[in-house]
Structure formats: C-alpha cells, structure tokens
ZAFIDO-789816 format. One record per residue (C-alpha): residue number from 1; x, y, z. Coordinates in pm, 1 decimal, padded with zeros to 6 digits. Layout:
# residues N
NUM/X/Y/Z
...
***
This chain:
# residues 452
1/01193.2/01198.6/-00942.3
2/01166.1/01471.9/-01205.7
3/01434.6/01725.3/-01301.0
4/01311.9/02084.2/-01276.0
5/01504.3/02386.5/-01402.8
6/01412.1/02730.3/-01265.2
7/01526.2/03046.7/-01446.4
8/01433.7/03355.1/-01241.6
9/01637.8/03655.4/-01129.0
10/01412.9/03703.6/-00823.3
11/01592.5/03502.6/-00555.0
12/01289.6/03492.0/-00324.3
13/01068.8/03342.9/-00597.7
14/01337.7/03098.5/-00712.8
15/01402.9/02993.2/-00353.1
16/01034.1/02935.2/-00284.0
17/00997.5/02725.5/-00599.4
18/01307.9/02523.2/-00512.8
19/01176.8/02455.8/-00162.8
20/00832.0/02351.5/-00291.2
21/00959.3/02115.1/-00560.4
22/01238.8/01964.2/-00351.3
23/00983.4/01895.1/-00078.2
24/00784.4/01698.0/-00337.9
25/01096.9/01488.7/-00403.4
26/01222.1/01642.2/-00727.5
27/01572.0/01744.7/-00831.0
28/01588.0/02123.0/-00880.6
29/01846.4/02347.4/-01047.4
30/01825.1/02730.1/-01035.4
31/01972.6/02986.4/-01279.5
32/01938.4/03360.2/-01222.3
33/01954.0/03465.0/-01589.0
34/01887.6/03338.4/-01939.5
35/02244.2/03287.2/-02067.7
36/02345.8/03070.3/-01772.0
37/02019.3/02877.1/-01806.4
38/02088.6/02805.8/-02171.6
39/02438.4/02683.5/-02083.0
40/02311.4/02452.3/-01807.0
41/02004.6/02325.7/-01996.1
42/02172.1/02055.5/-02213.7
43/02372.0/01917.1/-01920.5
44/02088.3/01919.5/-01667.3
45/01830.7/01790.5/-01919.3
46/01523.2/01916.8/-01730.7
47/01185.4/01750.1/-01760.9
48/01009.6/02079.3/-01687.1
49/01144.6/02435.3/-01696.0
50/00996.4/02732.9/-01509.6
51/01106.1/03047.6/-01692.6
52/01057.2/03410.7/-01583.8
53/00951.4/03649.9/-01859.4
54/01149.1/03955.2/-01741.1
55/01517.1/03884.2/-01668.7
56/01841.9/04077.6/-01710.6
57/02073.0/04011.3/-02007.8
58/01817.4/03808.8/-02202.8
59/01437.8/03826.6/-02218.0
60/01247.5/03511.5/-02116.7
61/01065.8/03494.5/-02450.3
62/01400.7/03483.8/-02630.1
63/01521.1/03210.9/-02394.7
64/01199.8/03018.3/-02467.5
65/01259.4/03041.3/-02840.1
66/01617.1/02912.8/-02807.2
67/01520.3/02630.3/-02571.7
68/01244.0/02513.1/-02802.4
69/01479.6/02529.5/-03099.0
70/01729.9/02303.7/-02922.9
71/01466.6/02077.9/-02764.6
72/01130.5/02076.6/-02951.2
73/00974.1/01856.9/-02677.2
74/01074.4/02093.5/-02398.3
75/00802.3/02165.1/-02142.2
76/00849.9/02531.6/-02052.3
77/00615.1/02709.1/-01809.7
78/00640.5/03088.1/-01825.6
79/00598.4/03293.1/-01506.5
80/00558.5/03668.8/-01486.3
81/00483.4/03941.4/-01236.8
82/00364.1/04168.0/-01516.0
83/00155.2/03925.5/-01716.4
84/-00050.1/04055.0/-02004.6
85/-00273.0/03878.9/-02251.4
86/-00034.1/03973.5/-02531.2
87/00264.2/03822.5/-02353.5
88/00072.2/03504.0/-02275.6
89/-00038.6/03469.4/-02638.3
90/00317.4/03525.7/-02764.5
91/00457.6/03271.4/-02518.8
92/00197.2/03013.3/-02615.3
93/00263.8/03063.6/-02985.7
94/00634.8/03021.3/-02921.2
95/00571.4/02684.2/-02761.7
96/00522.6/02756.5/-02389.3
97/00335.2/02477.1/-02215.1
98/00158.0/02716.7/-01976.6
99/00170.0/03074.0/-01848.5
100/00144.0/03158.9/-01476.5
101/00114.4/03499.8/-01314.4
102/00278.4/03606.3/-00987.9
103/00203.8/03580.3/-00702.9
104/00222.1/03206.7/-00767.5
105/-00038.4/02980.8/-00609.9
106/00095.6/02652.6/-00469.1
107/-00196.6/02441.1/-00591.7
108/-00180.4/02592.4/-00937.2
109/00195.6/02531.5/-00951.8
110/00157.3/02166.0/-00859.3
111/-00129.9/02114.0/-01103.0
112/00069.6/02271.6/-01386.1
113/00378.2/02067.0/-01298.2
114/00167.2/01750.5/-01285.4
115/00022.7/01824.1/-01629.6
116/00370.2/01888.7/-01767.6
117/00497.0/01558.3/-01631.7
118/00196.7/01374.3/-01777.4
119/00283.6/01532.7/-02111.2
120/00639.2/01402.6/-02075.6
121/00510.9/01061.5/-01971.2
122/00675.9/01056.8/-01627.2
123/00420.9/00836.5/-01454.3
124/00603.0/00791.3/-01122.6
125/00635.5/01164.8/-01066.9
126/00274.6/01215.1/-01171.8
127/00153.9/00958.1/-00920.4
128/00336.5/01133.7/-00635.5
129/00193.4/01468.0/-00735.8
130/-00158.3/01327.7/-00756.7
131/-00141.9/01243.1/-00388.9
132/-00045.5/01602.6/-00306.7
133/-00305.4/01788.9/-00509.9
134/-00639.7/01625.6/-00445.6
135/-00802.6/01952.3/-00544.2
136/-00766.1/01865.1/-00911.3
137/-00623.5/01515.5/-00926.8
138/-00864.0/01416.1/-01204.0
139/-00893.1/01741.9/-01397.7
140/-00628.9/01675.2/-01658.4
141/-00536.9/01904.3/-01944.8
142/-00336.0/02203.8/-02058.1
143/-00565.8/02347.1/-02327.3
144/-00687.0/02706.7/-02295.5
145/-01041.0/02575.3/-02238.3
146/-00948.4/02361.5/-01937.3
147/-00706.0/02620.9/-01800.4
148/-00999.8/02861.7/-01787.4
149/-01198.0/02611.9/-01578.3
150/-00903.9/02559.6/-01338.8
151/-00858.7/02932.7/-01296.7
152/-01230.0/02974.7/-01223.1
153/-01209.9/02698.3/-00962.2
154/-00920.7/02875.7/-00792.0
155/-01096.8/03212.2/-00799.1
156/-01445.8/03101.1/-00699.4
157/-01353.4/02807.6/-00476.6
158/-01222.0/03022.8/-00191.5
159/-01554.2/03209.0/-00168.5
160/-01890.9/03088.9/-00038.8
161/-02070.6/03180.9/-00360.9
162/-02325.0/02943.8/-00510.5
163/-02200.1/02799.0/-00838.4
164/-02389.5/02657.8/-01135.6
165/-02180.1/02416.0/-01343.5
166/-02301.4/02359.2/-01698.0
167/-02180.7/02116.0/-01960.8
168/-02260.0/01802.3/-02156.4
169/-02268.9/01456.1/-02000.9
170/-01924.7/01314.0/-01930.7
171/-01734.6/01644.0/-01934.4
172/-01639.8/01641.4/-01565.6
173/-01903.9/01853.2/-01391.3
174/-01889.2/01641.3/-01074.7
175/-01508.6/01665.9/-01057.7
176/-01539.2/02042.8/-01088.5
177/-01799.0/02049.4/-00811.6
178/-01579.4/01844.9/-00577.9
179/-01277.0/02065.4/-00646.1
180/-01455.0/02387.3/-00545.2
181/-01500.3/02332.1/-00168.6
182/-01143.2/02207.9/-00128.2
183/-01037.9/02568.3/-00191.7
184/-01273.0/02711.5/00072.5
185/-01314.7/02727.9/00448.4
186/-01556.7/02435.9/00407.2
187/-01272.0/02201.9/00309.7
188/-01295.5/01887.2/00519.7
189/-01664.6/01943.1/00590.1
190/-01942.4/01723.2/00445.9
191/-01982.4/01708.9/00069.0
192/-02330.3/01569.6/00003.1
193/-02440.7/01485.1/-00349.8
194/-02795.7/01450.1/-00480.5
195/-02867.9/01332.8/-00835.3
196/-03198.1/01505.1/-00902.5
197/-03260.5/01296.5/-01215.7
198/-03214.8/00960.8/-01042.5
199/-03462.1/01012.7/-00755.9
200/-03836.6/00972.4/-00824.2
201/-04025.3/01302.2/-00798.7
202/-04238.3/01172.6/-00512.5
203/-03927.7/01099.3/-00304.0
204/-03703.9/01396.6/-00386.5
205/-03852.6/01624.1/-00116.7
206/-03796.4/01364.0/00152.0
207/-03443.9/01309.6/00019.9
208/-03360.4/01681.0/00033.3
209/-03544.7/01794.3/00344.3
210/-03599.8/01473.2/00542.8
211/-03926.5/01357.4/00694.1
212/-04089.6/01290.0/01027.4
213/-04222.5/00955.0/01143.5
214/-04565.6/00876.5/01002.1
215/-04562.3/01152.7/00741.7
216/-04630.0/00898.9/00466.4
217/-04655.0/00523.6/00418.5
218/-04316.1/00371.8/00492.9
219/-04193.4/00662.2/00709.5
220/-04131.0/00443.4/01014.1
221/-03890.0/00689.1/01178.8
222/-03760.2/01044.7/01154.1
223/-03499.9/01099.1/00884.4
224/-03259.1/01385.8/00818.6
225/-03243.7/01513.4/00462.4
226/-02946.7/01611.1/00248.2
227/-02967.6/01978.8/00347.6
228/-02924.1/01887.3/00715.6
229/-02652.9/01631.5/00637.9
230/-02455.8/01897.4/00449.7
231/-02474.7/02162.6/00722.9
232/-02136.7/02331.2/00755.4
233/-02031.4/02189.5/00418.7
234/-02147.3/02166.5/00058.4
235/-02461.9/02032.9/-00106.1
236/-02416.8/01931.8/-00471.2
237/-02742.5/01922.6/-00668.3
238/-02652.4/01732.1/-00983.3
239/-02885.3/01749.2/-01285.9
240/-03080.8/02033.8/-01124.5
241/-03267.5/02084.1/-01453.0
242/-03461.7/01762.2/-01389.9
243/-03607.8/01878.2/-01057.7
244/-03986.6/01920.1/-01042.0
245/-04138.4/02268.4/-01012.0
246/-04286.8/02184.4/-00671.3
247/-03947.2/02085.7/-00533.1
248/-03785.8/02388.2/-00699.4
249/-04016.5/02614.6/-00498.6
250/-03909.2/02452.2/-00171.9
251/-03539.7/02465.7/-00262.3
252/-03583.8/02835.5/-00341.6
253/-03734.6/02896.8/00002.4
254/-03446.6/02710.8/00165.8
255/-03191.9/02923.9/-00021.8
256/-03375.8/03246.7/00062.3
257/-03427.6/03183.7/00431.4
258/-03149.5/02943.7/00521.6
259/-03389.8/02699.5/00683.9
260/-03591.6/02392.6/00585.7
261/-03890.8/02196.4/00713.9
262/-03902.5/01818.8/00705.7
263/-04185.1/01651.6/00514.3
264/-04477.5/01614.6/00754.4
265/-04313.3/01838.9/01012.5
266/-04391.9/02188.3/01133.3
267/-04059.6/02290.1/01288.1
268/-03817.6/02508.7/01094.8
269/-03457.1/02383.5/01095.8
270/-03170.4/02624.5/01026.3
271/-02905.1/02499.6/00780.9
272/-02568.8/02647.0/00678.4
273/-02500.5/02501.2/00335.7
274/-02311.5/02610.5/00026.3
275/-02508.4/02491.1/-00275.7
276/-02332.6/02389.9/-00596.5
277/-02552.5/02271.3/-00881.0
278/-02494.6/02122.2/-01223.7
279/-02694.9/02054.8/-01536.6
280/-02656.6/01939.4/-01895.6
281/-02962.5/02141.3/-01997.8
282/-03001.1/02501.7/-02109.9
283/-03192.7/02637.5/-01811.4
284/-03294.3/02953.0/-01998.1
285/-03469.2/02732.5/-02254.2
286/-03626.1/02532.3/-01971.5
287/-03756.5/02859.9/-01823.9
288/-03914.6/02952.4/-02158.8
289/-04082.6/02610.2/-02168.5
290/-04215.8/02655.6/-01815.8
291/-04001.7/02374.2/-01672.4
292/-03769.9/02579.9/-01451.5
293/-03813.7/02877.6/-01218.6
294/-03630.2/03191.0/-01322.4
295/-03599.9/03311.9/-00960.9
296/-03433.8/02983.2/-00863.0
297/-03183.4/03017.0/-01147.6
298/-03090.6/03363.8/-01018.5
299/-03029.6/03212.5/-00673.4
300/-02819.0/02924.0/-00805.7
301/-02591.0/03096.8/-01054.2
302/-02406.0/03362.1/-00860.2
303/-02122.3/03223.2/-01071.7
304/-02151.7/02992.4/-01374.5
305/-01868.2/02758.8/-01474.4
306/-01893.9/02595.9/-01815.2
307/-01703.4/02268.9/-01851.4
308/-01610.1/02232.8/-02220.5
309/-01686.4/01921.0/-02425.5
310/-01391.3/01715.6/-02541.7
311/-01429.5/01834.2/-02902.1
312/-01331.4/02183.7/-02782.3
313/-01013.4/02059.1/-02615.6
314/-00884.0/01787.4/-02848.9
315/-00524.7/01885.9/-02768.1
316/-00582.8/01740.5/-02419.1
317/-00665.7/01391.9/-02550.7
318/-00302.3/01261.3/-02554.2
319/-00261.1/01378.0/-02194.4
320/-00593.2/01219.6/-02093.4
321/-00497.8/00891.0/-02260.5
322/-00170.2/00887.5/-02065.7
323/-00354.2/00971.8/-01742.7
324/-00618.7/00700.0/-01779.8
325/-00353.1/00454.3/-01896.2
326/-00162.5/00508.5/-01571.6
327/-00475.4/00476.9/-01355.5
328/-00621.1/00166.8/-01523.0
329/-00385.8/-00100.3/-01379.5
330/-00455.9/-00001.2/-01018.4
331/-00821.1/00090.1/-01054.2
332/-00937.3/-00187.3/-01288.2
333/-00667.7/-00452.3/-01245.6
334/-00565.2/-00449.9/-01611.8
335/-00203.7/-00484.1/-01730.9
336/-00031.9/-00161.1/-01831.7
337/00001.4/-00110.1/-02206.7
338/00166.5/00174.0/-02389.5
339/-00024.4/00356.9/-02664.5
340/00159.0/00409.8/-02993.4
341/00172.7/00758.7/-03142.5
342/-00053.6/00641.5/-03424.8
343/-00311.2/00506.7/-03178.1
344/-00314.1/00836.9/-02987.9
345/-00351.9/01029.4/-03314.2
346/-00652.1/00814.5/-03404.0
347/-00810.4/00867.9/-03063.2
348/-00748.5/01242.3/-03085.8
349/-00918.0/01260.2/-03425.1
350/-01228.2/01064.2/-03320.5
351/-01560.2/01212.6/-03212.6
352/-01642.0/01163.6/-02845.1
353/-02010.3/01245.0/-02787.3
354/-01974.4/01096.7/-02439.3
355/-01675.4/01326.2/-02376.9
356/-01407.8/01241.0/-02118.0
357/-01611.1/00959.7/-01963.6
358/-01637.6/00787.9/-02301.3
359/-01265.4/00835.0/-02370.4
360/-01181.5/00682.9/-02032.3
361/-01399.0/00378.3/-02106.0
362/-01229.6/00343.7/-02444.6
363/-00879.0/00355.5/-02296.7
364/-00963.3/00087.4/-02039.5
365/-01131.5/-00128.6/-02305.1
366/-00825.1/-00103.7/-02528.7
367/-00593.3/-00201.5/-02244.3
368/-00811.4/-00503.9/-02167.1
369/-00883.2/-00629.5/-02518.9
370/-00580.6/-00539.4/-02732.1
371/-00364.3/-00844.4/-02795.5
372/-00012.7/-00698.4/-02766.6
373/00179.9/-00494.5/-02509.8
374/00139.9/-00181.5/-02722.6
375/-00199.5/-00046.0/-02828.2
376/-00182.1/00025.4/-03201.8
377/-00398.8/00213.3/-03450.9
378/-00560.0/-00111.5/-03567.6
379/-00673.9/-00183.1/-03209.6
380/-00847.2/00154.4/-03195.3
381/-01016.9/00091.9/-03530.1
382/-01137.8/-00252.3/-03422.9
383/-01228.7/-00196.5/-03058.5
384/-01341.9/00167.0/-03041.0
385/-01566.9/00196.9/-03341.8
386/-01777.8/00512.1/-03335.3
387/-02011.4/00401.8/-03616.4
388/-02078.0/00040.8/-03520.4
389/-01868.1/-00096.4/-03807.1
390/-01613.8/-00264.1/-03583.4
391/-01668.9/-00550.1/-03338.6
392/-01785.5/-00482.8/-02986.1
393/-02014.5/-00209.3/-02856.8
394/-01963.6/00140.3/-03001.6
395/-01797.1/00379.3/-02758.8
396/-02068.1/00646.2/-02768.7
397/-02326.7/00387.6/-02659.3
398/-02107.3/00279.1/-02367.1
399/-02106.4/00639.1/-02244.0
400/-02485.6/00657.5/-02209.1
401/-02613.8/00704.0/-01854.2
402/-02923.8/00482.0/-01829.8
403/-03027.1/00139.5/-01954.5
404/-03325.7/00286.5/-02139.4
405/-03095.9/00525.6/-02328.9
406/-02867.1/00234.0/-02416.5
407/-03159.3/00021.0/-02540.0
408/-03287.3/00309.1/-02751.8
409/-02943.2/00370.3/-02907.3
410/-02887.8/-00003.3/-02963.6
411/-03225.1/-00041.2/-03137.2
412/-03151.6/00255.7/-03364.4
413/-02806.4/00119.4/-03458.2
414/-02947.5/-00231.3/-03520.8
415/-03232.4/-00111.0/-03743.5
416/-03005.1/00118.7/-03942.4
417/-02756.6/-00166.0/-03999.1
418/-03028.9/-00405.9/-04118.9
419/-03174.6/-00143.6/-04350.9
420/-02832.0/-00084.2/-04506.2
421/-02783.0/-00459.5/-04548.5
422/-03111.7/-00475.2/-04744.4
423/-03037.6/-00157.0/-04939.6
424/-03320.3/00013.5/-04753.2
425/-03583.5/-00234.8/-04871.3
426/-03815.9/-00192.3/-04570.2
427/-04030.5/-00499.1/-04643.8
428/-03729.2/-00727.3/-04674.6
429/-03560.4/-00578.3/-04367.1
430/-03879.0/-00626.1/-04163.5
431/-03893.9/-00993.9/-04264.7
432/-03527.8/-01042.7/-04169.3
433/-03587.9/-00879.3/-03829.6
434/-03910.2/-01072.4/-03771.9
435/-04136.4/-00772.3/-03722.9
436/-04439.4/-00629.8/-03904.4
437/-04354.0/-00377.2/-04173.3
438/-04583.8/-00117.4/-04010.3
439/-04385.6/-00143.9/-03684.2
440/-04058.6/-00094.7/-03868.6
441/-04191.9/00218.3/-04037.8
442/-04289.7/00357.8/-03696.2
443/-03943.7/00286.9/-03556.8
444/-03774.2/00447.3/-03858.3
445/-03983.4/00758.5/-03801.8
446/-03922.7/00761.4/-03425.5
447/-03546.1/00732.3/-03462.8
448/-03537.4/00983.1/-03748.6
449/-03356.2/00740.0/-03979.3
450/-03300.4/00850.1/-04338.8
451/-03122.3/00685.2/-04626.9
452/-02780.8/00845.9/-04682.6
***
C-alpha cells in the first residue's frame, strides 16, 4: 500500500482522485492548499504527491520547490487545468516527476502513479497497479521521449485510424501496437499479429488472405487468413518493410476496398479490420530504392508513432532495471537480487544497440549469474560486456533477432579478437584460426574490419 498526498483546492478533483486511489488500495491524504500540505507532508511521508499548479495562498510551483528542498527524492506529479508548455518546463526543471493536464484520464493517472512507485522502488504497489492498467503494463518510463509515446497512444488509440509504428529493433514497437486497441471500441476483439519478415514470400499471401482447397500443393482444405481472423479487431503487420511488392499490392487493395480474396478463390470476402503496422526501416528510403509502394505507405501511416531508442531515454534505465528486476523472479524463476546504485549507474552509461530488449536480457542474466544477493558494478563489467572483453556472450549479440545475424556478429567479434591478439598480422592470425590467408582477407573486407 502506497501513501499518496493530494494538494488541490478543487474538491471535485481531489475527491475523484481520492476515490480512484483508495479503490486501488492506497492510503490517501487530501489538503486543499499549499501551506497545509507543507505542514502535513513530513508527518504523512507520502510516496507520491499530486500537486495542483494553481491554488490559493501559495502557488503549486512554490510548493514544489519547498517540498523538493525538504525531500530531494520526493515524487511530485503536477496537475493543472491551465497547462502550458512554459509551466510544464518550469515544473520539470524544479524537479516534478511528471505534468498532467485536466481533465485527468484514469489510465494516464494510473500509469503515472505506477511509474512513480517504480521510481521509489515500491514493488508491491507496482505489482497491484500492473494488474489494473494492462494498457501499458510494460511501457515503463518517465522521460519526455516515452511520455510523448504514451500521450500519442492515448490520443490515437481511441480512434480507428491506421497507425505506422517506427523504431529500431528492441524499442517496444509491439508493446505500443498492443496498447493502441485497448483504448478503442475494438478492445476485447481479436488482435492478430503477422511478422512479415519471418514468413517466406511464397507463403505470405496465403497467411494474410487464406486459401481454398487445392489452390496449391499442400492446400488440403480451405483456410482463413489473418485478415479474416482479425475481423472486428486489429491486424498488426510487424516488419511491414520486408513485405514483397506483389503482396504489398494485394494489401493495398484490401485497405482500399475493405475486402479480400483467398488464394485460388474467386469470391470477395468483406473484412472490418484496423491495421497497425511497424517497421525498423526508413520506408521513404525503401520507396526510393523501389522496394516499397508509396501509395501503400500513404494508406498505412494516417498516424506515425516513433518509439525512441534507449540512448534517447537513458534517464529511464534505472526505472527499467527496477521493473525487469521485479518481473524476473516470477517470469524466469530466478531469485530476486537488488541492484546497487553503482551497478545501475554503469548500466545507464552503457550503450544498448539492442535497446530495451537487450537491457532486459542483461538484467535477467545478472540476476542469474551474479554470485551475491546484490548485483554490483563488477558484476555488470564481467557479465554484460559490450565489447567482448568480459566473459560470456556480449549483450548486443544476445539482442539479435535471428541465428544468422548472431553467427555473423560472432564471426566478426572472433576474427577481430584474433587479429588483435596477433597485432594484426593476418598471416599469423590465419594460421592460428586454421584458415587460408585469402579467406581471412575476404572476411576482413566483408565485416569492414580496420586496425584501430
């Protein structure tokens, strides 16, 4: 149970917040002005404070400054019915954890509270909240970059607009896609996912549109495709940039007319589907190369949501480490271990080319392999090496999607290590590796290896 302090002179707003948070099982205390809130704060010792910007007797920004002076770790969430960018910037600079505008959205309130409790390390309260807000139970963070994504989900999710989600591998594009329909009238309806990169090009049409018996070798019966399976709900086309041009043309027709035809069939089938797509490619570049249809892009990206890479939201890494640390014991059966401040600092300073997925793998690996009950800086240095110097498999390689990508990265790392060991004497390195020198030269060129 968390302690929540509400400072708001609007009794209706304060009452609604009290009712919401008490229903979630928290202890709530309400003050109608800043001076009384400052008096009650040290006795109540809140875990999270919701503070109105405009109040009589004392402005909310002044209250924020005094609270943060007395309690530098205070988690204060500013709320305002007259929010401006300037006020939000000032509040953030003065140490506000987040800034919410009235009218307050229940889901957004619970997400922000959950993030604040993760920041404070209150795992029990976080776990209860996660059960209540499925909409974003895995989108963790309080940085401006991730707040922008959450706001876009709230705004776009309630509509039926098609959404294109862009971002690097491991950033959370699928989580974003799954959050969108939970905000819409399609909540509870089918959510059907297709990974366009994982299905062979000769099978993707059958997968999307279905087929009739006898349409090709192996088609022993009629089969419904993903478009039909998703009728009334949402179809998520992941890695849309890897779809063939032939299939793109058929998807375009389905989006234009709202109907599809099974492979080998001649009957048009009407489908009611909201399409959400995602890619890690620049589709405008793919259009220039002739790999993607411009008219299909216009159909897919009524709205574009960009999920930022982890390097653009490093301030979220401590919160993500706490989140994955709480999930690991139940999900992976590993014992819970606390991360020292030094270990978290090291993780926050590291490069994460595999983004959140790579960080999650690293946290679980540390909890499994570190020797003590507390994960220390030395454990991070030894077990999560980003350059291959430490024991074990480098974290960026563990984040790769396919076995072929892993083999390619492993070969590059191995050759580079052996070349360094032999001071870049190619002939000697080739003998040590048991390969012809000409082959080694080809591999050096293919991997783009140069002597540093």
